[in-house]
Backbone as a chain_set.jsonl record, in Angstrom:
{"seq": "MRSEFSRGGAPPRGRALPAPVVQDRYRYGMSDLEEETGFNARTIRYYISHGLLAPAHGRGPSATYDLGHLLRLRMIQLLKATHEPLEEIKGRLAGLTDQQIAALLEVETAPPEDRWRRVQLHPDVELHVRDHGKGRNPALDEAIDLIIGLARPVIDRLEGPR", "coords": {"N": [[-13.784, 17.186, 46.415], [-16.693, 16.391, 45.484], [-18.584, 14.734, 42.661], [-22.072, 14.647, 41.707], [-22.547, 12.455, 40.59], [-20.961, 10.956, 41.718], [-21.996, 10.188, 44.336], [-23.726, 8.804, 44.14], [-25.925, 9.504, 42.079], [-27.908, 10.216, 39.39], [-26.275, 8.872, 36.126], [-24.495, 11.118, 33.952], [-26.232, 12.603, 31.403], [-25.702, 11.096, 28.113], [-24.467, 11.97, 25.144], [-25.635, 11.644, 21.54], [-23.871, 9.405, 19.349], [-22.467, 9.659, 15.939], [-23.555, 7.482, 13.448], [-21.309, 4.978, 12.798], [-19.078, 4.839, 9.818], [-19.108, 2.861, 7.106], [-16.539, 1.462, 5.477], [-15.141, 1.886, 2.101], [-15.085, -0.8, -0.085], [-13.181, -0.734, -1.842], [-10.011, 0.577, -2.582], [-7.306, 2.401, -3.638], [-4.112, 3.346, -4.677], [-2.189, 6.22, -5.611], [-0.563, 5.025, -7.705], [-2.258, 3.181, -8.725], [-4.453, 4.411, -9.638], [-3.287, 6.195, -11.928], [-2.623, 4.042, -13.375], [-4.953, 3.076, -14.191], [-6.026, 5.058, -15.543], [-4.578, 6.74, -17.026], [-3.849, 9.105, -16.127], [-1.485, 11.079, -15.125], [-0.084, 11.302, -11.727], [0.373, 13.822, -10.968], [-1.57, 15.499, -12.821], [-3.761, 14.617, -11.747], [-3.789, 15.697, -9.268], [-4.049, 17.961, -9.854], [-6.361, 18.3, -10.57], [-7.504, 17.592, -8.075], [-7.184, 19.548, -6.642], [-8.458, 21.896, -7.981], [-11.214, 21.091, -7.482], [-12.488, 19.104, -9.114], [-12.25, 16.859, -8.215], [-13.12, 14.662, -5.068], [-10.672, 15.391, -1.924], [-8.163, 13.0, -1.579], [-8.039, 10.059, 0.584], [-6.65, 10.359, 3.228], [-3.176, 11.354, 3.887], [-0.264, 12.206, 1.989], [2.241, 9.52, 0.829], [0.898, 7.56, 1.734], [-1.597, 8.088, 1.261], [-4.933, 7.191, 0.336], [-7.406, 6.383, -2.355], [-11.046, 6.166, -3.594], [-13.455, 3.965, -5.144], [-15.057, 6.323, -6.224], [-13.094, 8.185, -6.823], [-12.255, 6.872, -8.717], [-13.965, 6.407, -11.032], [-14.853, 8.815, -11.478], [-12.746, 10.336, -12.572], [-12.604, 8.687, -14.872], [-14.811, 9.589, -16.093], [-14.269, 12.115, -16.209], [-12.165, 11.894, -18.143], [-13.361, 10.679, -20.371], [-14.943, 13.176, -20.86], [-13.313, 15.301, -21.53], [-11.879, 14.024, -24.071], [-14.213, 14.959, -25.8], [-13.446, 17.622, -25.752], [-14.377, 19.255, -24.085], [-14.469, 22.074, -21.835], [-12.936, 22.517, -18.762], [-13.881, 23.707, -16.69], [-16.774, 23.189, -17.262], [-16.967, 20.51, -17.027], [-16.458, 20.135, -14.664], [-18.887, 21.173, -13.32], [-20.616, 19.678, -14.422], [-19.994, 17.071, -13.201], [-20.541, 17.525, -10.736], [-23.022, 17.484, -9.319], [-23.692, 14.525, -9.596], [-23.861, 11.36, -8.332], [-21.732, 8.59, -7.469], [-22.842, 6.26, -8.403], [-24.591, 7.123, -10.596], [-22.674, 8.171, -12.131], [-21.335, 5.69, -12.929], [-23.545, 4.424, -14.18], [-23.736, 6.2, -16.026], [-21.421, 6.065, -17.423], [-21.301, 3.312, -17.95], [-20.175, 1.148, -16.748], [-19.451, -1.527, -15.209], [-19.423, -2.378, -12.11], [-19.196, -4.61, -10.21], [-17.231, -7.464, -9.73], [-17.064, -9.509, -12.992], [-19.235, -12.357, -14.01], [-18.331, -15.637, -14.152], [-18.458, -17.011, -17.374], [-19.374, -20.023, -18.985], [-18.496, -22.184, -21.457], [-20.29, -24.872, -23.177], [-19.452, -28.347, -24.306], [-20.408, -31.154, -25.063], [-19.634, -34.238, -25.009], [-20.522, -36.736, -24.961], [-23.401, -38.301, -24.035], [-23.254, -38.762, -21.449], [-20.587, -37.294, -20.694], [-19.356, -34.419, -20.57], [-17.418, -31.34, -21.481], [-16.281, -28.484, -19.89], [-15.772, -25.209, -20.601], [-14.325, -22.045, -19.718], [-15.461, -19.292, -20.705], [-14.202, -16.231, -21.554], [-15.544, -13.84, -22.827], [-14.208, -12.184, -24.369], [-14.217, -12.869, -27.34], [-13.293, -15.482, -29.622], [-10.773, -17.55, -29.044], [-8.227, -18.48, -30.821], [-5.892, -20.548, -30.364], [-6.981, -21.617, -27.913], [-9.028, -22.543, -28.865], [-8.386, -24.52, -30.796], [-6.958, -26.386, -28.527], [-8.966, -27.341, -27.29], [-10.361, -28.766, -29.512], [-7.954, -30.527, -29.763], [-8.284, -32.196, -27.282], [-11.093, -33.191, -27.826], [-10.396, -35.141, -29.551], [-8.176, -36.484, -28.635], [-10.108, -37.966, -26.635], [-12.134, -38.878, -28.026], [-11.746, -42.284, -28.878], [-12.333, -43.349, -26.416], [-14.88, -42.281, -25.726], [-16.181, -43.624, -28.247], [-16.219, -46.486, -27.192], [-17.281, -46.302, -24.947], [-20.145, -46.007, -26.249], [-20.184, -48.329, -27.381], [-21.142, -51.861, -27.472], [-23.003, -53.046, -24.5]], "CA": [[-14.731, 17.575, 45.775], [-17.375, 14.815, 44.887], [-19.945, 15.05, 41.926], [-23.383, 14.167, 42.078], [-22.369, 11.093, 40.213], [-20.21, 9.729, 43.196], [-22.838, 10.33, 45.387], [-25.379, 7.913, 43.751], [-27.316, 10.065, 41.491], [-27.956, 9.601, 38.08], [-25.124, 9.055, 35.537], [-24.716, 12.35, 33.137], [-26.949, 12.212, 29.987], [-24.934, 11.089, 27.108], [-24.902, 12.383, 23.462], [-25.886, 11.15, 20.518], [-23.116, 9.549, 18.244], [-23.199, 9.137, 14.487], [-23.381, 5.774, 13.041], [-19.755, 4.568, 12.058], [-18.881, 4.758, 8.472], [-18.536, 1.858, 6.601], [-15.308, 1.745, 4.535], [-15.565, 1.343, 0.803], [-13.923, -1.838, -0.006], [-12.214, 0.008, -3.181], [-8.933, 1.418, -2.222], [-6.594, 2.572, -4.938], [-3.021, 4.383, -4.286], [-1.98, 7.011, -6.705], [-0.116, 4.62, -9.026], [-3.42, 2.489, -9.152], [-5.117, 5.543, -10.447], [-2.599, 6.272, -13.076], [-2.474, 2.605, -14.296], [-6.383, 2.746, -14.356], [-7.003, 5.942, -16.45], [-3.509, 7.256, -17.929], [-3.635, 10.337, -16.101], [-0.478, 11.132, -14.059], [-0.161, 11.938, -10.421], [0.322, 15.678, -10.91], [-2.858, 16.02, -13.393], [-4.751, 13.925, -10.716], [-3.726, 16.214, -7.833], [-4.43, 19.476, -10.111], [-7.86, 18.108, -10.398], [-8.203, 17.357, -6.856], [-7.031, 21.197, -6.025], [-9.61, 22.646, -8.712], [-12.493, 20.842, -7.27], [-13.047, 18.15, -9.85], [-12.302, 15.052, -7.549], [-12.693, 15.036, -3.594], [-9.548, 14.517, -2.012], [-7.936, 11.604, -1.002], [-8.442, 9.619, 2.218], [-5.04, 10.356, 4.117], [-1.929, 12.363, 3.577], [1.272, 11.617, 1.914], [2.376, 8.391, 0.176], [0.031, 6.345, 1.956], [-3.468, 8.465, 0.549], [-5.608, 6.244, -0.935], [-8.613, 6.84, -3.275], [-12.087, 5.234, -3.665], [-14.204, 3.736, -6.204], [-15.692, 7.446, -6.849], [-12.315, 8.865, -7.552], [-11.596, 6.326, -10.185], [-15.232, 6.537, -11.79], [-14.835, 10.382, -11.58], [-11.238, 9.912, -13.397], [-12.863, 8.095, -15.947], [-15.747, 10.511, -16.786], [-13.037, 13.411, -16.838], [-11.174, 11.517, -19.599], [-14.617, 11.082, -21.402], [-15.476, 14.335, -21.694], [-12.09, 15.786, -22.141], [-11.877, 13.623, -25.399], [-14.931, 15.807, -26.726], [-12.879, 19.235, -25.734], [-15.039, 20.173, -23.256], [-13.788, 22.677, -20.678], [-12.62, 21.593, -17.285], [-15.329, 24.241, -15.991], [-17.969, 22.711, -17.375], [-16.755, 19.256, -16.778], [-16.718, 20.135, -13.049], [-19.994, 21.547, -13.346], [-21.624, 18.698, -14.881], [-20.037, 16.028, -12.222], [-21.03, 18.13, -9.244], [-24.478, 16.682, -9.064], [-23.505, 13.289, -9.834], [-23.308, 10.616, -7.392], [-20.951, 7.579, -8.09], [-23.847, 5.284, -8.953], [-25.005, 7.773, -11.709], [-21.587, 8.334, -13.045], [-21.021, 4.498, -13.095], [-24.207, 4.603, -15.27], [-23.276, 7.17, -17.751], [-19.953, 5.162, -18.11], [-21.858, 1.961, -18.445], [-19.333, 0.538, -16.214], [-19.831, -3.073, -14.098], [-18.556, -2.472, -10.675], [-19.007, -5.964, -9.773], [-17.035, -8.383, -10.663], [-18.115, -9.897, -13.683], [-19.7, -13.428, -13.587], [-18.229, -16.495, -15.128], [-19.386, -17.867, -18.284], [-18.729, -21.34, -19.649], [-19.043, -22.923, -22.672], [-20.441, -26.633, -22.647], [-18.873, -29.211, -25.259], [-21.055, -32.585, -24.91], [-18.841, -35.25, -25.753], [-21.354, -38.064, -25.122], [-24.517, -37.749, -22.86], [-22.515, -38.745, -19.989], [-19.916, -36.637, -20.655], [-19.139, -33.062, -21.056], [-16.501, -30.488, -21.279], [-16.845, -27.136, -19.913], [-14.492, -24.375, -21.237], [-14.561, -20.825, -19.604], [-15.748, -17.992, -21.719], [-14.173, -14.585, -20.913], [-16.229, -12.71, -23.231], [-13.218, -11.192, -25.481], [-13.824, -13.35, -28.697], [-12.79, -16.849, -29.729], [-9.252, -17.885, -28.688], [-7.6, -19.796, -31.731], [-5.059, -21.354, -29.186], [-7.498, -22.747, -26.934], [-9.84, -23.81, -29.491], [-7.063, -25.938, -31.359], [-6.609, -27.199, -27.73], [-10.224, -27.981, -27.239], [-10.075, -30.061, -30.644], [-7.192, -31.63, -29.574], [-9.034, -32.857, -26.001], [-11.851, -33.913, -28.124], [-9.544, -36.119, -30.549], [-8.257, -37.487, -27.931], [-11.105, -38.279, -26.043], [-12.983, -39.609, -29.223], [-11.802, -43.431, -28.848], [-12.673, -43.727, -25.182], [-16.203, -41.683, -25.99], [-16.682, -44.474, -28.828], [-16.193, -47.505, -26.331], [-18.666, -46.373, -24.128], [-21.135, -46.357, -27.281], [-20.078, -49.912, -28.185], [-22.248, -52.893, -26.765], [-22.743, -52.962, -23.094]], "C": [[-15.376, 16.589, 45.321], [-18.339, 15.432, 44.024], [-21.166, 14.301, 42.381], [-23.409, 12.988, 41.632], [-21.698, 9.999, 41.345], [-20.816, 9.836, 44.233], [-23.957, 9.488, 45.205], [-26.342, 8.401, 42.782], [-26.941, 9.601, 40.385], [-26.399, 9.791, 36.965], [-25.581, 10.757, 34.739], [-24.963, 11.978, 31.781], [-25.706, 12.488, 29.191], [-25.048, 11.9, 25.76], [-25.01, 11.637, 22.584], [-24.469, 10.694, 19.626], [-23.458, 9.082, 17.113], [-22.411, 7.788, 14.229], [-21.687, 5.859, 12.58], [-19.833, 4.54, 10.467], [-18.483, 3.631, 8.12], [-17.512, 1.917, 5.213], [-15.508, 1.1, 3.006], [-14.673, 0.367, 0.793], [-12.797, -1.827, -1.173], [-11.522, 0.765, -2.823], [-7.886, 1.73, -3.39], [-5.437, 3.752, -4.485], [-2.996, 5.146, -5.647], [-1.515, 6.25, -7.961], [-1.23, 3.385, -9.624], [-4.312, 3.217, -10.143], [-4.176, 5.826, -11.76], [-2.348, 4.843, -13.927], [-4.172, 2.523, -15.127], [-6.455, 3.44, -15.732], [-5.752, 6.45, -17.113], [-3.208, 8.64, -17.468], [-2.255, 10.152, -14.814], [-0.676, 11.868, -12.633], [-0.244, 13.749, -10.428], [-0.996, 16.022, -11.682], [-3.958, 15.507, -12.296], [-4.885, 14.905, -9.477], [-4.012, 17.318, -8.567], [-5.941, 19.441, -10.18], [-8.439, 18.044, -9.246], [-8.579, 19.017, -6.145], [-7.87, 22.108, -6.846], [-10.688, 21.834, -8.473], [-13.236, 19.759, -8.018], [-13.294, 16.744, -9.343], [-12.242, 15.822, -5.892], [-11.161, 14.709, -3.194], [-9.416, 13.771, -1.059], [-7.998, 11.334, 0.459], [-7.041, 9.388, 2.704], [-4.36, 11.412, 3.484], [-0.803, 11.648, 2.75], [1.579, 10.281, 0.81], [1.573, 7.421, 0.646], [-1.43, 6.911, 1.987], [-3.727, 7.092, -0.209], [-6.875, 7.118, -1.47], [-9.732, 5.728, -3.507], [-12.407, 5.006, -5.124], [-14.655, 5.108, -7.175], [-14.396, 8.25, -7.485], [-11.987, 8.197, -8.866], [-12.932, 6.638, -11.085], [-15.21, 8.014, -12.597], [-13.917, 10.729, -12.955], [-11.503, 9.556, -14.722], [-13.951, 9.215, -16.818], [-14.916, 11.746, -17.113], [-12.786, 12.995, -18.238], [-12.368, 11.45, -20.574], [-14.808, 12.121, -21.902], [-14.334, 15.306, -22.105], [-11.982, 15.451, -23.314], [-12.868, 14.536, -26.205], [-14.476, 17.154, -26.656], [-14.1, 19.809, -24.564], [-14.227, 20.709, -22.065], [-13.699, 22.223, -19.458], [-13.582, 22.365, -16.35], [-16.326, 23.429, -15.618], [-18.189, 21.014, -16.987], [-17.036, 18.948, -15.079], [-18.085, 19.927, -12.57], [-21.239, 20.242, -13.409], [-21.304, 17.134, -13.875], [-20.169, 16.703, -10.918], [-22.067, 17.705, -8.812], [-24.636, 15.564, -9.242], [-23.284, 12.183, -8.827], [-22.821, 9.165, -8.24], [-22.018, 6.72, -8.782], [-24.136, 5.829, -10.36], [-23.877, 7.905, -12.814], [-21.2, 6.796, -13.818], [-22.115, 4.18, -14.424], [-24.095, 4.841, -16.619], [-22.058, 6.262, -18.299], [-20.137, 3.681, -18.487], [-20.455, 0.883, -17.758], [-19.823, -0.519, -15.075], [-18.878, -2.594, -13.036], [-18.477, -3.405, -9.603], [-17.929, -6.562, -10.462], [-17.828, -9.053, -11.809], [-18.275, -11.586, -13.626], [-19.266, -14.559, -14.716], [-19.028, -16.934, -16.072], [-19.125, -19.074, -18.716], [-19.594, -21.607, -20.572], [-19.215, -24.654, -22.769], [-20.354, -27.379, -24.135], [-19.429, -30.612, -24.721], [-20.434, -33.661, -25.933], [-19.884, -36.512, -25.873], [-22.386, -37.598, -23.813], [-24.135, -37.912, -21.358], [-21.266, -38.011, -19.651], [-19.589, -35.259, -21.357], [-17.834, -32.404, -20.907], [-16.85, -28.933, -21.045], [-15.786, -26.022, -19.899], [-14.852, -22.679, -20.991], [-14.527, -19.82, -20.891], [-15.202, -16.767, -21.155], [-14.847, -13.591, -21.84], [-15.079, -11.71, -24.129], [-12.923, -12.145, -26.966], [-13.322, -14.745, -28.448], [-11.309, -16.797, -29.489], [-8.668, -18.984, -29.626], [-6.911, -20.688, -30.986], [-6.031, -22.384, -28.628], [-8.666, -23.183, -27.546], [-9.334, -24.742, -30.466], [-6.893, -27.333, -29.965], [-7.803, -27.933, -27.246], [-10.243, -29.337, -28.652], [-9.412, -31.065, -30.438], [-7.818, -32.671, -28.373], [-10.028, -33.885, -26.654], [-11.78, -34.96, -28.718], [-9.364, -37.157, -29.686], [-8.939, -38.421, -27.063], [-12.228, -39.04, -26.954], [-12.859, -41.214, -28.827], [-12.617, -44.178, -27.589], [-14.369, -43.489, -25.505], [-17.009, -43.147, -26.63], [-16.896, -45.884, -28.171], [-17.075, -47.35, -25.489], [-20.364, -46.282, -24.84], [-21.124, -47.493, -27.67], [-20.862, -50.351, -27.594], [-21.933, -52.963, -25.184], [-22.681, -54.297, -22.56]], "O": [[-14.723, 15.761, 44.686], [-18.927, 16.457, 44.37], [-21.193, 13.477, 43.295], [-24.245, 12.243, 42.142], [-21.869, 8.817, 41.644], [-20.186, 9.569, 45.256], [-24.947, 9.435, 45.934], [-27.434, 7.855, 42.622], [-26.004, 8.828, 40.18], [-25.616, 10.733, 37.085], [-26.631, 11.377, 34.91], [-24.235, 11.269, 31.086], [-24.923, 13.433, 29.284], [-26.116, 12.493, 25.607], [-24.335, 10.625, 22.772], [-23.882, 11.666, 19.151], [-24.401, 8.309, 16.947], [-21.339, 7.277, 14.554], [-21.114, 6.832, 12.089], [-20.889, 4.122, 9.99], [-17.492, 3.184, 8.698], [-17.833, 2.392, 4.124], [-15.967, -0.026, 2.814], [-13.625, 0.423, 1.438], [-11.866, -2.609, -1.367], [-12.017, 1.869, -2.596], [-7.87, 0.778, -4.171], [-5.766, 4.849, -4.034], [-3.65, 4.787, -6.626], [-1.878, 6.599, -9.084], [-1.088, 2.801, -10.698], [-4.785, 2.761, -11.184], [-4.765, 5.474, -12.782], [-1.89, 4.804, -15.069], [-4.46, 2.075, -16.237], [-6.776, 2.883, -16.781], [-6.116, 6.659, -18.27], [-2.478, 9.369, -18.139], [-2.165, 9.32, -13.911], [-1.354, 12.886, -12.501], [-0.964, 14.553, -9.836], [-1.62, 16.94, -11.149], [-4.989, 16.158, -12.126], [-5.898, 14.931, -8.778], [-4.423, 18.116, -7.725], [-6.653, 20.403, -9.892], [-9.63, 18.322, -9.105], [-9.536, 19.493, -5.535], [-8.012, 23.226, -6.351], [-11.368, 21.788, -9.497], [-14.391, 19.459, -7.716], [-14.056, 15.852, -9.712], [-11.712, 16.87, -5.521], [-10.463, 13.962, -3.88], [-10.074, 13.674, -0.023], [-8.007, 12.182, 1.352], [-6.421, 8.334, 2.562], [-4.852, 12.219, 2.696], [-0.552, 10.465, 2.98], [0.828, 10.303, -0.165], [1.499, 6.376, -0.001], [-2.333, 6.347, 2.604], [-3.1, 6.326, -0.942], [-7.217, 8.237, -1.087], [-9.418, 4.541, -3.603], [-11.889, 5.582, -6.081], [-14.655, 5.115, -8.406], [-14.554, 8.899, -8.519], [-11.558, 8.767, -9.87], [-12.629, 7.315, -12.067], [-15.433, 8.289, -13.776], [-14.285, 11.223, -14.021], [-10.823, 9.977, -15.658], [-13.808, 9.536, -17.998], [-14.938, 12.282, -18.221], [-13.117, 13.602, -19.257], [-12.334, 12.172, -21.57], [-14.882, 12.294, -23.118], [-14.528, 16.076, -23.046], [-11.946, 16.431, -24.057], [-12.445, 14.926, -27.294], [-15.011, 17.954, -27.424], [-14.46, 20.986, -24.532], [-13.462, 20.005, -21.407], [-14.554, 21.409, -19.109], [-14.055, 21.812, -15.357], [-16.74, 23.028, -14.53], [-19.251, 20.443, -16.738], [-17.562, 18.005, -14.487], [-18.506, 19.053, -11.812], [-22.254, 19.997, -12.758], [-22.148, 16.241, -13.801], [-19.714, 16.066, -9.969], [-22.033, 17.49, -7.6], [-25.808, 15.212, -9.104], [-22.111, 12.221, -8.457], [-23.317, 8.736, -9.281], [-21.821, 6.58, -9.989], [-23.948, 5.065, -11.307], [-24.045, 7.794, -14.029], [-20.855, 6.713, -14.997], [-21.683, 3.771, -15.501], [-24.221, 4.263, -17.698], [-21.896, 5.882, -19.458], [-19.357, 2.998, -19.149], [-19.934, -0.019, -18.414], [-20.556, -0.175, -14.148], [-17.665, -2.47, -13.207], [-17.963, -3.258, -8.494], [-17.666, -6.273, -11.63], [-19.048, -9.189, -11.716], [-17.297, -12.145, -13.13], [-19.665, -14.517, -15.88], [-20.191, -17.252, -15.823], [-17.908, -18.982, -18.877], [-20.811, -21.45, -20.675], [-18.351, -25.475, -22.46], [-21.114, -27.027, -25.037], [-18.736, -31.155, -23.86], [-20.632, -33.867, -27.13], [-19.951, -37.169, -26.912], [-22.163, -36.788, -22.913], [-24.6, -37.338, -20.374], [-20.843, -38.033, -18.495], [-19.586, -35.109, -22.579], [-17.064, -32.966, -20.128], [-17.538, -28.264, -21.816], [-14.919, -26.088, -19.027], [-15.505, -22.054, -21.826], [-13.69, -19.711, -21.787], [-15.819, -16.269, -20.213], [-14.662, -12.409, -21.553], [-15.331, -10.543, -24.428], [-11.85, -12.194, -27.568], [-12.988, -15.157, -27.337], [-10.726, -15.778, -29.858], [-8.62, -20.171, -29.305], [-7.427, -21.805, -30.956], [-5.982, -23.605, -28.778], [-9.358, -24.054, -27.017], [-9.994, -25.707, -30.851], [-6.773, -28.55, -30.111], [-7.674, -29.079, -26.816], [-10.14, -30.558, -28.529], [-9.753, -32.223, -30.681], [-7.808, -33.884, -28.584], [-10.029, -35.075, -26.341], [-12.683, -35.796, -28.681], [-9.909, -38.26, -29.679], [-8.463, -39.517, -26.768], [-13.104, -39.738, -26.443], [-13.931, -41.63, -28.387], [-13.299, -45.201, -27.658], [-15.094, -44.484, -25.524], [-17.948, -43.727, -26.083], [-17.84, -46.51, -28.652], [-17.763, -48.331, -25.208], [-21.428, -46.426, -24.238], [-22.067, -47.852, -28.376], [-21.579, -49.562, -26.977], [-20.793, -52.938, -24.721], [-22.467, -54.474, -21.361]]}, "num_chains": 1, "name": "protein.A"}
């Protein structure tokens, strides 16, 4: 029995396939979520079973979670601190996108940019120190002062007669 295609006819009409889904680059294991949020695995699974969180990607120990899971857990944490019932929390989260939750939490989801402090020792010599934005570190400030003190005699020679 020969098909129309094998006799030189037109190939059968194909069907449109959905575009591939780009995977989220943020993936977390259950232990990562526990560490990031302070919730234990049992509580996180409870939230999933009651519809506060989407199910994990995959099953069992290799299941992964995305940035949306982490953001929603942090929002649940914040709302629980105000003693809001879980049903109300579920309702509030239902209509929000991950971006909206991130904005509400004022969470920066991109890695922070490095900031640098500039210490000019001479018009031709600068010292650059990374500023982590966590306030001044006395030990680092002491190290910078020591470096400046050690560099001072050399800098003074640069400023001398040419």
